[in-house]
N, C-alpha and C positions, 0 to 999 in steps of 0.2 A: 384503669381497665375494669370493665364490667364483664364478669364471666358470662359466656353465651348460653349456658344451660346448667341445670341442676343435675343432669344425668351424664356421667362420664364413663362410658364403657371401655374396658381394657381387654384386648384379645391376646391371648398367650397360647401358642401352639401346644404347649405342654398340657393344656386343659382339654384338647380336642383329639379325637381318635386319628385324624389325619388332616392334611393341609386343605383338602377340598372342603372338609367340614368347617374349618376356620373361615375360609372365604365365603362359604354359604352363610355362616353366622354374620359376617360383616354385611352381606347383602340384606339379610333380614333386619338387622339393627338399623341400617340406614333407611330402608324402605318404610319402617314404622315411625321414623322421626328423629333418630339419633343425629346430632349435628357435630359430634366430635368422637373420634375413635383413637385410642392409643394402641400401638402395636408393640408388644413386649416379647422379645425372644432372647432368652438367656443361654441358649445351647448351640445354635447354629453358627457356622463360620461366616465371615463377612460377605463372601460371594453368595452363599445360599440365602442369607438374610436379605441382601439387596434384591435378589430375584423374587423372593416372596413378597417383599415390600412393594415392588412394582406390580405384582399380580393383585395385591390388596388394593392398591390405588386404582387399578383398572376396574376392579369389582365395585368399588365405591363410586367411581365416575359413572358407571353404568346406571346407577340409581340416582346420582346427584351430578349430572353433567354441568350444572351451574356452579359447582365448586363450593356449595354451602356446607359441606361436611368437612371439618378440619381433621387432618391426619397428623398424629403426634408419634414420633419415633422415640422409643425408650432407649436411653443410654447413648446412642451413637449419633453425635452431631454431624459427622461426616456422611453417614448414610441418610440422614435427614435431607441433606442437600442432594445426594446422588439419586434418591428416590423421589425427589420433589415433594416432600412432606411439608406440612405447614408449621411444624415446630418440633422441639425435642424436649424430653423430660429426663433429667439427670438425678442420680442418687447421690448419697453421701460419699460413696467410693468411686464415683465416676469423675468426669471432668468438673473442675470448678465452674460455677455458673459464669464467671467472668470469661473463662476460656471458651465455654460453649457459645456465649454471646458473640465473641469475636469470630467464631466459625460461621454461625448461622446468620449473622447480621441483625439489624434492628427490626425488620419487618416480621420475621417468624417468631412464634411464641416460644418461650422458655419457661419450663416448670422445674421445680426442685422438690425432692422428697425430704421430709424432716420427721424425726422420731422422738424428739424431746423438745423442751422449751428453749434450751440454748440454741439448738439448730434452727428452730423457728425464728428466734430473734435475729440470728445471723442472716437467715434467708430474707428477712424483711429489708436488710441493708444491701442485698445483692441485686443484680440486674434481672432476676427472675420476674416473669410476669405474674406467676401464681405460685402458691405454696401448697404442697400436699402434706397432710399430717396423718400419722397412723403408725401401727395398726390401731384402729379404734376398738375393734373386737378381735377375738381369736380368729386366725386365718390359716387356711391349709395350702395357700398358693405359694408359700415360701418355706424352704426347708429349715431356715434358722431365723425366724421372725424376731423383730425387735419387741421389747416389752409393750404390752397393750396400754394405750393411753386413756381409753374410755371416753365417755361423753364429757367428763370434766376436763380431759386433755384437749378436746375440741374447743371447749369454752375458753380455756386458758390461751390456746393458740390464737383464737379470735382476738383476744385482748392484746396480743403481741404484734399483730400485723394488720395493716390496712389493705394488703394485697388480697385478691381472691383466694379463698381457702377451700381446698378440695380434700375431703376426708376419705380415707381408704382403709381397708382391712376388715373383713368379715361383715361387710354391709349387704343387707338383704332387703327384700320388699317389706319385711316385717319391722325392720328397725331404721330404715332410711329417713323417715320423717322426723324421728327423734334426733338424728344427726344434724339435719338441717336446722331444727329448732335450737340445737346447741350452738349454732353459729357458723356452720359450714355453708359455703355458697353452692357447693356441688358435692356429689358422692361418686367415688370411683367404684365400679362394680366389676368383678371378675367371675367368681364361681357361680353366682346366682343367674348367670346368663347362659351357662353351658348347655343345659338339657333342652331348653326351648327358648332360644335367643329372642326371636320375634315376640313371642307371648310375654316373656319376662320384661322385655324392654317396654312394651305397651303398658304393662302394669306399673313399672317404675315411672314412666312419663305421666301416667294418670295420677299416681300418688303424689308425685313431686310438684305437679301443676305447671 
């Protein structure tokens, strides 16, 4: 599997003042060239999460009716199917990748988060299509983040897997190129998109090439 982009934006309602702002951000990201979006919602119940996921899909479809932007659901394999997303991303405390794969089937994407070398090595043997490693730098988007792995952690994870590697955690326009040079195929970005999503995305896409 070749990863489709170096720029992997993640939208989390907790980072936006309201849900309309989140949907507007999705539209801006897609309109300037984002080809993948992950929706991460850690607080809402299943019904609310599904309703917002469908609104997000409609917003993205408005700008990409050809379906060229992939939507990834965080955590919930069941809602990935219900909202007709293109894949699911699971963490270490979520469904096992084998279980998630059985739910979503073979055609949808499956990603898994890893936070140390043992987890990265295990993920290499899993049915995940790609592996996330992090946090690379200090991050404010998690209340109890795992220890920072740094650029050396990205290099080591690259040695442990042949799967596409997505780096996450504290990644900004200032440090993203160094993360790619350390061996990541893509960088996942959250906080650096919040204030000016479209402008930030344009700069990330320019820097990453």
